[in-house]
N, C-alpha and C positions, 0 to 999 in steps of 0.2 A: 788183366791183361791189357782187354787194346787200351783203356785209358792210361797207359804206362806205352806204350808207343807211339799212342797221337800226341803224348808231353814230351818225347821224346824227339817226335818230328815235328817239334815246333805251334802244333794246337793248342789254342784258347779255350779259354771260355765263352767266349765269343764266337765260336767257333762249333761250338757241343751245346748243340739251342736241340729241344723237341719243334713238332711241325702245330701249326697252328690249328688242326684236328684236334689233337689231347688235350685242348683247352675250352673245347666246344661242346656244350652237354652234350650226355646222350638221349640219343629216343627210343621213345617204344613204349615197354613196359613189362621191362623183366629186373630184374633185384639193379641193377645199373642204368637205367634211366635216370637220367637228367644228373649222371655223375658226369665231375670233368675234374682236372688235373687245378688246383690252387697254385700259381704264376712262383709264387712269394713263397709257399710251401717249399716247392720244389727249386726255387733258389737257394733256400736256407739248407735245404738237405745236400745240396752238389756242393756249396763252402764248406760245411763240415766235412762231406765225405772226401775231396780235393784237398781242405787242411790236414785230414786224419793222412791220405795215403801221398801225397808232397813230404809230408813229418819223414816217412817212413824212407821215401827216396832218399833220403840229403845222409 
C-alpha cells in the first residue's frame, strides 16, 4: 500500500533506496556476522516487484 501511495505521489525508484548501513557487513559473532545485502540482487528484486506492481495498477 505504501509503494502504491508513493507512486501516486510521484516518487520513483531513484528515491526508493536503502541506507548505506544495509550494504555494510555486520560485525559480531552471531549467525548474521558478516552478512550484508547485495546491491545487484536487491535491484533485481525491486525491478521484478515494481514490474508486477505497476502491471496490476494499469
